[in-house]
Chimera marker file (.cmm) of the C-alpha trace (Angstrom):
<marker_set name="trace">
<marker id="1" x="48.367" y="65.157" z="63.954" r="1" g="1" b="0" radius="0.5"/>
<marker id="2" x="50.879" y="66.240" z="61.427" r="1" g="1" b="0" radius="0.5"/>
<marker id="3" x="50.622" y="66.978" z="58.139" r="1" g="1" b="0" radius="0.5"/>
<marker id="4" x="52.366" y="64.596" z="55.778" r="1" g="1" b="0" radius="0.5"/>
<marker id="5" x="50.946" y="65.215" z="52.324" r="1" g="1" b="0" radius="0.5"/>
<marker id="6" x="53.513" y="67.464" z="50.040" r="1" g="1" b="0" radius="0.5"/>
<marker id="7" x="52.438" y="70.336" z="47.479" r="1" g="1" b="0" radius="0.5"/>
<marker id="8" x="52.628" y="67.648" z="44.691" r="1" g="1" b="0" radius="0.5"/>
<marker id="9" x="50.491" y="65.069" z="46.364" r="1" g="1" b="0" radius="0.5"/>
<marker id="10" x="48.102" y="67.650" z="47.294" r="1" g="1" b="0" radius="0.5"/>
<marker id="11" x="47.817" y="69.113" z="43.624" r="1" g="1" b="0" radius="0.5"/>
<marker id="12" x="47.091" y="65.338" z="42.535" r="1" g="1" b="0" radius="0.5"/>
<marker id="13" x="44.692" y="64.390" z="44.705" r="1" g="1" b="0" radius="0.5"/>
<marker id="14" x="42.779" y="67.627" z="44.376" r="1" g="1" b="0" radius="0.5"/>
<marker id="15" x="42.729" y="66.836" z="40.761" r="1" g="1" b="0" radius="0.5"/>
<marker id="16" x="41.623" y="63.464" z="41.168" r="1" g="1" b="0" radius="0.5"/>
<marker id="17" x="38.891" y="64.343" z="43.640" r="1" g="1" b="0" radius="0.5"/>
<marker id="18" x="37.425" y="66.743" z="41.024" r="1" g="1" b="0" radius="0.5"/>
<marker id="19" x="37.655" y="64.372" z="38.124" r="1" g="1" b="0" radius="0.5"/>
<marker id="20" x="35.726" y="61.775" z="40.168" r="1" g="1" b="0" radius="0.5"/>
<marker id="21" x="33.177" y="64.285" z="41.351" r="1" g="1" b="0" radius="0.5"/>
<marker id="22" x="32.385" y="65.460" z="37.630" r="1" g="1" b="0" radius="0.5"/>
<marker id="23" x="32.372" y="62.003" z="36.747" r="1" g="1" b="0" radius="0.5"/>
<marker id="24" x="29.958" y="60.855" z="39.137" r="1" g="1" b="0" radius="0.5"/>
<marker id="25" x="27.482" y="63.947" z="38.932" r="1" g="1" b="0" radius="0.5"/>
<marker id="26" x="28.047" y="65.768" z="35.246" r="1" g="1" b="0" radius="0.5"/>
<marker id="27" x="29.353" y="62.977" z="32.888" r="1" g="1" b="0" radius="0.5"/>
<marker id="28" x="26.509" y="61.299" z="31.863" r="1" g="1" b="0" radius="0.5"/>
<marker id="29" x="28.351" y="58.247" z="31.523" r="1" g="1" b="0" radius="0.5"/>
<marker id="30" x="26.282" y="55.088" z="31.933" r="1" g="1" b="0" radius="0.5"/>
<marker id="31" x="28.868" y="53.625" z="34.255" r="1" g="1" b="0" radius="0.5"/>
<marker id="32" x="28.565" y="56.180" z="36.985" r="1" g="1" b="0" radius="0.5"/>
<marker id="33" x="24.939" y="55.888" z="36.236" r="1" g="1" b="0" radius="0.5"/>
<marker id="34" x="24.459" y="53.070" z="38.687" r="1" g="1" b="0" radius="0.5"/>
<marker id="35" x="24.404" y="53.876" z="42.521" r="1" g="1" b="0" radius="0.5"/>
<marker id="36" x="27.264" y="52.209" z="43.529" r="1" g="1" b="0" radius="0.5"/>
<marker id="37" x="29.602" y="53.766" z="40.942" r="1" g="1" b="0" radius="0.5"/>
<marker id="38" x="28.006" y="57.315" z="41.371" r="1" g="1" b="0" radius="0.5"/>
<marker id="39" x="28.273" y="57.516" z="45.104" r="1" g="1" b="0" radius="0.5"/>
<marker id="40" x="31.462" y="55.695" z="45.573" r="1" g="1" b="0" radius="0.5"/>
<marker id="41" x="32.878" y="57.960" z="43.318" r="1" g="1" b="0" radius="0.5"/>
<marker id="42" x="31.838" y="60.798" z="45.239" r="1" g="1" b="0" radius="0.5"/>
<marker id="43" x="32.848" y="59.675" z="48.305" r="1" g="1" b="0" radius="0.5"/>
<marker id="44" x="36.571" y="58.950" z="47.064" r="1" g="1" b="0" radius="0.5"/>
<marker id="45" x="36.152" y="62.294" z="45.313" r="1" g="1" b="0" radius="0.5"/>
<marker id="46" x="35.312" y="63.998" z="48.545" r="1" g="1" b="0" radius="0.5"/>
<marker id="47" x="37.946" y="62.283" z="50.411" r="1" g="1" b="0" radius="0.5"/>
<marker id="48" x="40.620" y="63.239" z="47.999" r="1" g="1" b="0" radius="0.5"/>
<marker id="49" x="39.490" y="67.079" z="48.266" r="1" g="1" b="0" radius="0.5"/>
<marker id="50" x="39.465" y="66.891" z="51.887" r="1" g="1" b="0" radius="0.5"/>
<marker id="51" x="42.898" y="65.196" z="52.205" r="1" g="1" b="0" radius="0.5"/>
<marker id="52" x="44.625" y="67.550" z="50.030" r="1" g="1" b="0" radius="0.5"/>
<marker id="53" x="43.046" y="70.404" z="52.113" r="1" g="1" b="0" radius="0.5"/>
<marker id="54" x="44.148" y="69.700" z="55.582" r="1" g="1" b="0" radius="0.5"/>
<marker id="55" x="47.232" y="67.994" z="54.416" r="1" g="1" b="0" radius="0.5"/>
<marker id="56" x="46.825" y="64.985" z="56.611" r="1" g="1" b="0" radius="0.5"/>
<marker id="57" x="46.398" y="61.252" z="54.985" r="1" g="1" b="0" radius="0.5"/>
<marker id="58" x="45.526" y="58.931" z="57.664" r="1" g="1" b="0" radius="0.5"/>
<marker id="59" x="46.699" y="55.956" z="55.492" r="1" g="1" b="0" radius="0.5"/>
<marker id="60" x="50.060" y="57.798" z="55.342" r="1" g="1" b="0" radius="0.5"/>
<marker id="61" x="50.173" y="58.130" z="59.211" r="1" g="1" b="0" radius="0.5"/>
<marker id="62" x="49.188" y="54.271" z="59.387" r="1" g="1" b="0" radius="0.5"/>
<marker id="63" x="52.293" y="53.481" z="57.213" r="1" g="1" b="0" radius="0.5"/>
<marker id="64" x="54.732" y="56.385" z="58.317" r="1" g="1" b="0" radius="0.5"/>
<marker id="65" x="54.816" y="58.000" z="54.756" r="1" g="1" b="0" radius="0.5"/>
<marker id="66" x="55.548" y="61.518" z="54.406" r="1" g="1" b="0" radius="0.5"/>
<marker id="67" x="55.299" y="63.154" z="51.091" r="1" g="1" b="0" radius="0.5"/>
<marker id="68" x="56.302" y="66.858" z="52.643" r="1" g="1" b="0" radius="0.5"/>
<marker id="69" x="59.689" y="68.168" z="52.647" r="1" g="1" b="0" radius="0.5"/>
<marker id="70" x="58.507" y="70.802" z="55.646" r="1" g="1" b="0" radius="0.5"/>
<marker id="71" x="57.116" y="68.285" z="57.919" r="1" g="1" b="0" radius="0.5"/>
<link id1="1" id2="2" r="1" g="1" b="0" radius="0.2"/>
<link id1="2" id2="3" r="1" g="1" b="0" radius="0.2"/>
<link id1="3" id2="4" r="1" g="1" b="0" radius="0.2"/>
<link id1="4" id2="5" r="1" g="1" b="0" radius="0.2"/>
<link id1="5" id2="6" r="1" g="1" b="0" radius="0.2"/>
<link id1="6" id2="7" r="1" g="1" b="0" radius="0.2"/>
<link id1="7" id2="8" r="1" g="1" b="0" radius="0.2"/>
<link id1="8" id2="9" r="1" g="1" b="0" radius="0.2"/>
<link id1="9" id2="10" r="1" g="1" b="0" radius="0.2"/>
<link id1="10" id2="11" r="1" g="1" b="0" radius="0.2"/>
<link id1="11" id2="12" r="1" g="1" b="0" radius="0.2"/>
<link id1="12" id2="13" r="1" g="1" b="0" radius="0.2"/>
<link id1="13" id2="14" r="1" g="1" b="0" radius="0.2"/>
<link id1="14" id2="15" r="1" g="1" b="0" radius="0.2"/>
<link id1="15" id2="16" r="1" g="1" b="0" radius="0.2"/>
<link id1="16" id2="17" r="1" g="1" b="0" radius="0.2"/>
<link id1="17" id2="18" r="1" g="1" b="0" radius="0.2"/>
<link id1="18" id2="19" r="1" g="1" b="0" radius="0.2"/>
<link id1="19" id2="20" r="1" g="1" b="0" radius="0.2"/>
<link id1="20" id2="21" r="1" g="1" b="0" radius="0.2"/>
<link id1="21" id2="22" r="1" g="1" b="0" radius="0.2"/>
<link id1="22" id2="23" r="1" g="1" b="0" radius="0.2"/>
<link id1="23" id2="24" r="1" g="1" b="0" radius="0.2"/>
<link id1="24" id2="25" r="1" g="1" b="0" radius="0.2"/>
<link id1="25" id2="26" r="1" g="1" b="0" radius="0.2"/>
<link id1="26" id2="27" r="1" g="1" b="0" radius="0.2"/>
<link id1="27" id2="28" r="1" g="1" b="0" radius="0.2"/>
<link id1="28" id2="29" r="1" g="1" b="0" radius="0.2"/>
<link id1="29" id2="30" r="1" g="1" b="0" radius="0.2"/>
<link id1="30" id2="31" r="1" g="1" b="0" radius="0.2"/>
<link id1="31" id2="32" r="1" g="1" b="0" radius="0.2"/>
<link id1="32" id2="33" r="1" g="1" b="0" radius="0.2"/>
<link id1="33" id2="34" r="1" g="1" b="0" radius="0.2"/>
<link id1="34" id2="35" r="1" g="1" b="0" radius="0.2"/>
<link id1="35" id2="36" r="1" g="1" b="0" radius="0.2"/>
<link id1="36" id2="37" r="1" g="1" b="0" radius="0.2"/>
<link id1="37" id2="38" r="1" g="1" b="0" radius="0.2"/>
<link id1="38" id2="39" r="1" g="1" b="0" radius="0.2"/>
<link id1="39" id2="40" r="1" g="1" b="0" radius="0.2"/>
<link id1="40" id2="41" r="1" g="1" b="0" radius="0.2"/>
<link id1="41" id2="42" r="1" g="1" b="0" radius="0.2"/>
<link id1="42" id2="43" r="1" g="1" b="0" radius="0.2"/>
<link id1="43" id2="44" r="1" g="1" b="0" radius="0.2"/>
<link id1="44" id2="45" r="1" g="1" b="0" radius="0.2"/>
<link id1="45" id2="46" r="1" g="1" b="0" radius="0.2"/>
<link id1="46" id2="47" r="1" g="1" b="0" radius="0.2"/>
<link id1="47" id2="48" r="1" g="1" b="0" radius="0.2"/>
<link id1="48" id2="49" r="1" g="1" b="0" radius="0.2"/>
<link id1="49" id2="50" r="1" g="1" b="0" radius="0.2"/>
<link id1="50" id2="51" r="1" g="1" b="0" radius="0.2"/>
<link id1="51" id2="52" r="1" g="1" b="0" radius="0.2"/>
<link id1="52" id2="53" r="1" g="1" b="0" radius="0.2"/>
<link id1="53" id2="54" r="1" g="1" b="0" radius="0.2"/>
<link id1="54" id2="55" r="1" g="1" b="0" radius="0.2"/>
<link id1="55" id2="56" r="1" g="1" b="0" radius="0.2"/>
<link id1="56" id2="57" r="1" g="1" b="0" radius="0.2"/>
<link id1="57" id2="58" r="1" g="1" b="0" radius="0.2"/>
<link id1="58" id2="59" r="1" g="1" b="0" radius="0.2"/>
<link id1="59" id2="60" r="1" g="1" b="0" radius="0.2"/>
<link id1="60" id2="61" r="1" g="1" b="0" radius="0.2"/>
<link id1="61" id2="62" r="1" g="1" b="0" radius="0.2"/>
<link id1="62" id2="63" r="1" g="1" b="0" radius="0.2"/>
<link id1="63" id2="64" r="1" g="1" b="0" radius="0.2"/>
<link id1="64" id2="65" r="1" g="1" b="0" radius="0.2"/>
<link id1="65" id2="66" r="1" g="1" b="0" radius="0.2"/>
<link id1="66" id2="67" r="1" g="1" b="0" radius="0.2"/>
<link id1="67" id2="68" r="1" g="1" b="0" radius="0.2"/>
<link id1="68" id2="69" r="1" g="1" b="0" radius="0.2"/>
<link id1="69" id2="70" r="1" g="1" b="0" radius="0.2"/>
<link id1="70" id2="71" r="1" g="1" b="0" radius="0.2"/>
</marker_set>
């Protein structure tokens, strides 16, 4: 697979991933005390971080989207 995630997209994904992981494990909010929300946010956060690191988004590939200029 070729890279399809650009720099700005990677930064936003990484920030969102970190925020979701923080909310899931360190925020202490009552909503994230429930297992569904806690682990759901953690899974989405890890996926966001992973796609920002490898520069490949499978959903972008399915829909033919690219946010990077050099690919």
